[in-house]
C-alpha positions in Angstrom: 0.0 0.0 0.0 1.4 3.5 -0.9 2.6 5.6 2.1 0.0 8.3 1.5 -2.9 5.7 1.7 -1.5 4.2 4.9 -1.3 7.7 6.5 -4.8 8.5 5.5 -6.1 5.2 7.0 -4.3 5.9 10.3 -5.8 9.3 10.5 -9.3 7.9 9.9 -8.8 5.2 12.6 -7.6 7.8 15.1 -10.7 10.0 14.4 -12.9 7.0 14.7 -11.3 6.0 18.0 -11.5 9.5 19.5 -15.2 9.8 18.5 -15.9 6.4 20.1 -14.2 7.4 23.3 -16.3 10.6 23.5 -19.6 8.8 22.8 -18.8 6.2 25.5 -18.0 8.9 28.0 -21.2 10.8 27.3 -23.2 7.6 27.6 -21.6 6.7 30.9 -22.3 10.2 32.3 -25.9 10.0 31.2 -26.3 6.6 32.8 -24.8 7.8 36.1 -27.1 10.8 36.2 -30.1 8.6 35.5 -29.1 6.1 38.2 -28.5 8.7 40.9 -31.3 11.2 40.1 -33.7 12.1 42.9 -37.4 12.2 42.6 -38.6 15.8 42.2 -40.4 17.4 45.1 -44.0 16.3 45.1 -46.8 18.8 45.2 -49.2 18.1 48.0 -52.4 16.6 46.7 -55.9 17.3 47.7 -56.9 14.4 49.9 -60.6 14.9 49.1 -59.7 14.1 45.5 -57.7 11.1 46.5 -60.4 9.9 48.9 -63.8 11.4 48.1 -65.4 9.5 51.0 -63.3 11.3 53.7 -64.9 13.8 56.1 -64.5 17.3 54.7 -63.3 20.2 56.9 -66.3 22.6 57.4 -66.2 26.3 57.7 -67.0 28.0 61.0 -70.7 28.5 60.5 -71.3 24.9 59.5 -69.1 23.6 62.4 -71.2 25.7 64.9 -74.4 24.4 63.4 -73.2 20.8 63.5 -72.0 21.3 67.1 -75.5 22.5 68.2 -77.0 19.3 66.7 -74.6 16.8 68.4 -76.3 14.6 71.0 -75.0 14.8 74.5 -74.6 11.4 76.2 -72.5 9.7 78.8 -69.6 7.5 77.5 -70.4 3.8 77.4 -68.8 0.4 76.9 -65.3 1.9 77.6 -64.1 -1.3 79.2 -64.6 -3.4 76.1 -62.5 -1.3 73.7 -59.9 -3.1 71.6 -57.8 -1.5 68.8 -58.3 -4.5 66.5 -62.0 -3.9 66.5 -61.3 -1.1 63.9 -59.3 -3.2 61.5 -55.6 -4.1 61.1 -54.1 -0.6 61.2 -50.9 0.4 59.2 -48.3 -2.0 60.4 -46.5 -2.0 57.0 -46.7 -5.8 57.0 -49.5 -5.9 54.5 -53.3 -6.3 54.8 -53.9 -2.6 55.3 -57.1 -1.3 53.6 -56.4 0.6 50.3 -58.3 3.7 49.4 -59.7 4.5 45.9 -56.4 6.1 44.8 -54.5 2.9 45.5 -52.8 4.2 48.6 -53.4 3.5 52.3 -54.9 6.2 54.5 -51.5 6.7 56.2 -49.8 7.2 52.9 -52.4 9.8 51.8 -52.0 11.7 55.0 -48.2 11.8 54.7 -48.5 13.1 51.2 -51.0 15.7 52.2 -49.5 17.0 55.4 -45.8 17.0 54.6 -44.0 19.5 52.5 -40.9 19.0 50.2 -42.2 15.5 49.7 -40.1 13.0 47.7 -41.9 9.8 46.5 -40.4 6.5 45.6 -40.0 6.1 41.8 -41.6 2.7 41.7 -44.4 3.5 44.2 -46.2 6.9 44.1 -47.8 6.1 47.5 -44.5 5.8 49.3 -43.1 8.9 50.9 -39.3 8.7 51.1 -38.7 12.1 52.8 -40.3 15.4 53.6 -40.9 18.0 56.3 -43.9 18.2 58.7 -45.0 21.6 60.2 -46.6 19.9 63.2 -50.0 21.4 64.0 -50.1 20.2 67.6 -46.8 21.5 69.0 -45.7 23.9 66.3 -42.4 22.1 65.6 -40.8 21.5 62.2 -40.0 17.8 61.9 -37.9 16.3 59.1 -39.0 12.8 57.8 -36.8 10.1 56.3 -38.4 6.7 55.7 -35.2 4.9 56.5 -34.6 6.7 59.9 -36.4 6.8 63.2 -39.2 9.4 63.0 -40.8 11.7 65.5 -44.0 11.8 63.3 -47.1 9.7 63.9 -50.6 9.6 62.4 -53.3 10.7 64.8 -57.0 10.0 64.8 -58.3 13.4 65.8 -61.4 11.7 67.2 -59.5 8.8 68.7 -60.7 5.2 68.1 -61.1 4.8 71.8 -63.3 7.8 72.1 -65.3 6.8 69.0 -65.9 3.4 70.7 -67.2 5.1 73.8 -69.5 7.5 71.9 -71.2 5.1 69.6 -68.8 3.0 67.5 -69.2 0.0 69.9 -72.6 -0.5 68.3 -71.3 -0.6 64.7 -70.3 -3.6 62.6 -66.7 -4.3 61.8 -66.9 -2.9 58.3 -68.2 0.5 59.5 -65.5 0.7 62.2 -62.8 0.0 59.6 -64.1 2.7 57.3 -64.0 5.1 60.3 -60.4 4.1 61.1 -59.4 5.0 57.6 -61.3 8.3 57.2 -58.5 10.6 56.0 -60.6 13.6 57.2 -60.1 12.4 60.8 -56.3 11.9 60.4 -53.4 14.2 60.9 -49.6 13.8 60.8 -48.4 15.1 64.1 -45.5 15.2 66.6 -45.1 11.8 68.2 -45.0 13.1 71.8 -48.1 15.3 71.4 -50.0 12.3 69.9 -49.0 10.1 72.9 -49.9 12.9 75.3 -53.3 13.2 73.7 -54.1 9.5 73.6 -57.9 9.1 73.4 -58.7 12.3 75.4 -61.5 14.6 74.3 -61.1 18.4 73.9 -62.1 19.1 77.5 -59.1 16.9 78.6 -56.5 17.8 76.0 -56.0 20.6 73.4 -53.2 21.4 70.9 -51.5 24.7 70.9 -53.9 27.6 70.8 -53.1 28.6 67.2 -54.6 25.3 66.0 -57.8 25.3 68.1 -60.0 26.5 65.3 -59.2 23.8 62.8 -58.9 21.1 65.5 -62.4 21.9 66.8 -63.9 22.1 63.3 -62.4 18.8 62.3 -63.6 17.2 65.6 -67.1 18.4 65.2 -67.3 17.4 61.5 -66.2 13.8 62.4 -68.6 13.4 65.3 -71.4 14.8 63.2 -70.8 12.8 60.1 -70.4 9.5 61.9 -73.3 10.1 64.4 -71.1 10.0 67.5 -72.2 11.6 70.8 -70.4 14.1 72.9 -70.3 14.7 76.7 -71.4 18.1 78.0 -67.9 19.1 79.0 -66.6 18.1 75.6 -69.3 20.1 73.8 -68.5 23.2 75.9 -64.8 22.9 75.2 -65.5 22.6 71.5 -67.6 25.8 71.6 -64.7 27.6 73.3 -62.2 26.4 70.7 -64.5 27.5 67.8 -64.4 30.9 69.5 -60.7 31.1 68.4 -61.8 31.1 64.7 -61.8 34.3 62.8 -65.4 35.5 62.2 -66.7 34.9 58.7 -66.6 38.0 56.4 -69.7 40.2 56.5 -71.9 39.8 53.4 
């Protein structure tokens, strides 16, 4: 082969080799970025859209009207309460009830109440991380699914109180629906949730800045599910609703 032809062939081979190296490097970089990318921050969803059967949060006027209509009665059957009467809970071991959006009630509450939420790529129900602005104690709590958490899911009207105020007469299916009513659930600080337990508003209240929403939510749940209140409980709820801003004049 003439010398000029050999030189041209070597140049072509070098250009081909250099181009191949660049393409491989670009492909490797793209693969690394794809493998290590993080899920974008998730915009909090409207739980009512995710679970249209949940108890809605009423405005002040509706809450006051519902409170007036609640039946006053003594608690009953308190000694026979058991948590498993309301279904399996959210142990994470499977068997938890799934709502219409394909997620459990706990998962929907975490997506609704946390900010800066990141979801798992393979499971849009699973919250990997986020931040909770705790309504009960006013703390800002980070959440990481793979670390111990100071966040718990609270039944505003606790299952124990529901049992004492009427749920002991329900069948198992109705009690399970109640336990998974997202409108009766909040993500809150663990210690505040444990301090609250199954106490009613005459026995325990969150910080004053949250009285209005807490009382509206409590009244809505008791009204929707036909649960009774004690006289002291009803008085406390009226006091807490007094913390709400008055509706605008028409």
